[in-house]
C-alpha positions as CSV (number, residue, x, y, z in Angstrom):
1,M,82.2,78.8,221.2
2,K,85.2,79.8,223.2
3,I,88.3,77.7,222.5
4,A,91.5,77.1,224.4
5,L,94.4,76.1,222.2
6,L,96.8,74.0,224.2
7,G,99.9,74.3,222.1
8,Y,100.3,77.2,219.7
9,G,102.7,75.9,217.2
10,R,102.0,75.5,213.5
11,M,99.0,73.3,214.0
12,G,97.6,75.6,216.7
13,K,97.9,78.6,214.4
14,E,96.1,76.7,211.6
15,I,93.3,75.6,214.0
16,E,93.0,79.3,215.1
17,K,92.4,80.3,211.4
18,I,89.8,77.7,210.8
19,A,88.0,78.3,214.2
20,V,87.8,82.0,213.7
21,S,86.5,81.5,210.1
22,R,83.7,79.4,211.6
23,G,82.7,82.1,214.1
24,H,84.5,80.9,217.2
25,E,86.7,82.8,219.6
26,I,90.2,81.8,220.8
27,V,90.4,82.7,224.5
28,I,93.6,80.8,225.4
29,K,96.8,80.2,223.5
30,K,99.1,78.0,225.7
31,D,102.7,77.3,225.1
32,I,104.9,75.4,227.4
33,N,104.8,76.7,231.1
34,D,102.2,79.3,230.4
35,T,99.8,79.8,233.2
36,I,96.2,79.6,232.1
37,D,92.6,79.6,233.5
38,I,91.0,76.8,231.6
39,H,87.5,77.8,232.9
40,L,87.5,80.7,230.3
41,A,87.0,78.1,227.6
42,D,84.0,76.1,226.4
43,V,86.3,73.5,224.9
44,A,90.0,72.8,224.6
45,I,92.0,71.6,221.6
46,D,95.4,70.1,222.5
47,F,98.1,70.0,219.9
48,S,101.1,70.3,222.2
49,I,104.1,68.1,222.7
50,P,104.2,64.5,224.1
51,N,105.5,65.6,227.5
52,S,102.7,68.1,228.0
53,A,99.7,66.3,226.5
54,F,98.6,64.2,229.5
55,D,98.8,67.2,231.9
56,N,96.8,69.3,229.5
57,I,94.1,66.7,229.1
58,S,93.9,65.9,232.8
59,N,93.6,69.6,233.7
60,C,90.7,70.0,231.3
61,I,88.9,66.8,232.5
62,K,89.2,67.8,236.2
63,N,87.8,71.2,235.4
64,K,84.9,69.9,233.3
65,V,86.2,71.4,230.1
66,P,85.7,69.0,227.1
67,V,89.1,68.3,225.4
68,I,90.1,67.3,222.0
69,S,93.7,65.9,221.7
70,G,95.7,65.3,218.5
71,T,99.1,65.1,220.2
72,T,100.9,61.8,219.5
73,G,103.7,60.1,221.4
74,W,102.1,60.1,224.9
75,L,99.9,57.1,224.6
76,D,101.5,55.2,227.4
77,K,99.1,57.3,229.5
78,H,96.1,57.0,227.2
79,Q,94.3,54.5,229.4
80,E,94.9,56.6,232.4
81,A,93.3,59.6,230.6
82,I,90.3,57.4,229.7
83,E,89.8,56.3,233.3
84,L,90.1,59.8,234.6
85,C,87.5,61.0,232.1
86,E,85.1,58.3,233.2
87,K,85.7,59.0,236.8
88,E,85.2,62.7,236.5
89,K,82.3,62.4,234.0
90,G,84.3,64.5,231.5
91,A,84.4,64.6,227.7
92,F,87.4,63.6,225.7
93,I,88.4,62.7,222.2
94,Y,91.8,61.5,221.2
95,A,92.7,60.9,217.5
96,S,96.0,60.2,215.9
97,N,94.7,62.2,213.0
98,F,91.7,64.5,212.9
99,S,91.6,64.8,209.1
100,L,88.1,63.8,208.0
101,G,89.6,62.2,205.0
102,V,92.1,60.2,207.0
103,N,89.4,58.9,209.3
104,I,87.5,57.6,206.2
105,F,90.9,56.1,205.1
106,F,91.1,54.3,208.5
107,E,87.8,52.5,207.8
108,L,88.8,51.7,204.2
109,N,92.1,50.2,205.6
110,K,90.2,47.9,207.9
111,Q,87.9,46.7,205.2
112,F,90.8,46.2,202.9
113,A,92.6,44.1,205.5
114,K,89.5,41.9,205.9
115,M,89.3,41.3,202.1
116,M,93.1,40.5,201.8
117,N,93.4,38.3,204.9
118,S,92.8,35.0,203.1
119,L,95.5,35.8,200.5
120,E,98.7,34.6,202.0
121,N,101.0,35.5,199.1
122,Y,100.8,39.2,199.8
123,N,103.3,41.0,202.1
124,I,101.9,44.0,204.0
125,S,103.9,47.2,204.7
126,I,103.2,50.8,205.6
127,E,105.1,53.9,204.7
128,E,104.6,57.4,206.3
129,I,106.2,60.6,205.2
130,H,106.2,63.8,207.3
131,H,108.0,67.1,207.6
132,L,111.3,67.3,209.5
133,K,109.8,68.9,212.6
134,K,107.6,65.9,213.4
135,L,108.9,64.6,216.7
136,D,107.7,61.0,216.8
137,A,108.2,58.1,214.5
138,P,106.3,56.2,213.3
139,S,103.4,58.7,213.2
140,G,100.3,58.0,215.2
141,T,98.4,57.7,212.0
142,A,100.7,54.9,210.8
143,I,100.3,53.1,214.1
144,T,96.5,53.4,213.8
145,L,96.6,52.0,210.3
146,A,98.8,49.1,211.6
147,E,96.4,48.4,214.4
148,G,93.4,48.4,212.0
149,I,95.2,45.7,210.0
150,I,96.1,43.7,213.0
151,E,92.5,43.7,214.2
152,N,91.4,42.2,210.9
153,S,94.2,39.9,209.9
154,S,96.7,37.3,211.3
155,K,99.4,39.9,211.9
156,E,100.5,40.2,215.5
157,N,102.3,43.6,215.8
158,W,104.1,46.3,213.9
159,E,107.8,47.2,213.7
160,L,109.6,50.4,212.7
161,G,111.9,49.7,209.8
162,E,111.9,47.9,206.5
163,N,112.7,44.5,207.8
164,S,110.4,42.7,210.2
165,S,109.3,39.2,211.1
166,K,106.6,37.5,209.0
167,E,104.1,38.0,211.9
168,N,104.6,41.8,212.0
169,I,103.9,44.8,209.8
170,P,107.0,46.9,208.9
171,I,106.4,50.7,209.1
172,V,108.9,52.9,207.2
173,A,109.0,56.5,208.5
174,K,110.6,59.2,206.3
175,R,111.1,62.8,207.1
176,I,111.2,65.2,204.2
177,P,110.9,69.1,204.3
178,E,107.4,70.6,204.0
179,V,105.4,67.3,203.8
180,P,102.2,67.6,205.8
181,G,101.6,63.9,205.8
182,T,101.5,61.0,203.3
183,H,100.5,57.4,204.3
184,T,100.5,54.4,202.1
185,V,99.5,50.8,202.8
186,W,101.0,48.2,200.4
187,Y,100.0,44.6,199.7
188,D,102.8,43.3,197.6
189,S,103.1,39.9,195.8
190,K,105.2,38.4,193.0
191,V,102.4,39.1,190.5
192,D,101.1,42.5,191.5
193,T,100.9,45.2,194.1
194,I,97.8,46.8,195.6
195,E,98.0,50.0,197.5
196,I,95.8,52.5,199.3
197,K,97.1,56.0,200.0
198,H,96.2,59.2,201.7
199,T,98.1,62.4,200.8
200,A,97.5,65.6,202.8
201,H,98.0,68.7,200.8
202,S,98.2,71.0,203.8
203,R,97.4,71.2,207.6
204,K,94.0,72.6,206.9
205,G,92.4,69.2,206.8
206,F,93.8,68.3,210.2
207,A,92.7,71.7,211.7
208,L,89.2,71.5,210.2
209,G,88.6,68.0,211.7
210,A,89.8,69.2,215.1
211,V,87.4,72.1,215.1
212,V,84.5,69.9,213.8
213,A,85.2,67.5,216.7
214,A,85.3,70.4,219.2
215,E,81.9,71.6,217.9
216,W,80.5,68.1,218.2
217,I,81.6,67.4,221.7
218,I,80.0,70.4,223.4
219,G,77.3,69.2,225.8
220,K,78.4,65.6,225.7
221,T,79.9,63.3,228.4
222,G,82.2,60.4,227.8
223,V,85.2,59.1,225.8
224,F,84.7,59.4,222.1
225,S,86.5,59.0,218.8
226,M,86.3,60.4,215.3
227,K,84.0,57.5,214.4
228,D,81.5,59.1,216.7
229,V,82.0,62.5,215.3
230,L,81.6,61.2,211.7
231,N,78.8,58.7,212.6
232,I,80.6,55.8,210.9
233,R,80.4,53.2,213.7
């Protein structure tokens, strides 16, 4: 499989290592303003920056190259990307986190929210911790966790910061050197606290998930998610 890496930062380099170890070839390594011929690739993996992600994704879809995107902070144009993919009969996966373990964690979070929904004496909160170079806050993973709770509870929205209204979920975002990503969901009451937590030990888990998704999407048409890749619908 010939892969285009759209964004060749720390994640791009980690994806390259995993992809090569699985027998794939990197034919494009794109940084900002590089000129590329996307037709050289069988599939593209986008871990760029928010301002570049939509253009990268659109270029791939218009040129019939399946694209996997893990860039966060551009989702104001997510629906536009979906509509373009459907119009052009392309293939597209966006995930706020490609870690296989995190995607299982997403499903656990939803089930947890359903179970806790009838217990009104618990306050819900989310904390995410990342390295200092992460550009967006809260993380896309934290937002996905919040959305999973909102879908399965009486909560209406999320807010960044420790203080929020009763209807919303507070998300605390911390930036600490050399932390790949830690996400915790708390249900706290006067008598006890229940938490679920995912701790990434390195970027390898994110990179592996992105490569697995790229392998999976070859030959397919449509807009997919990691639930499709992992067959956990």
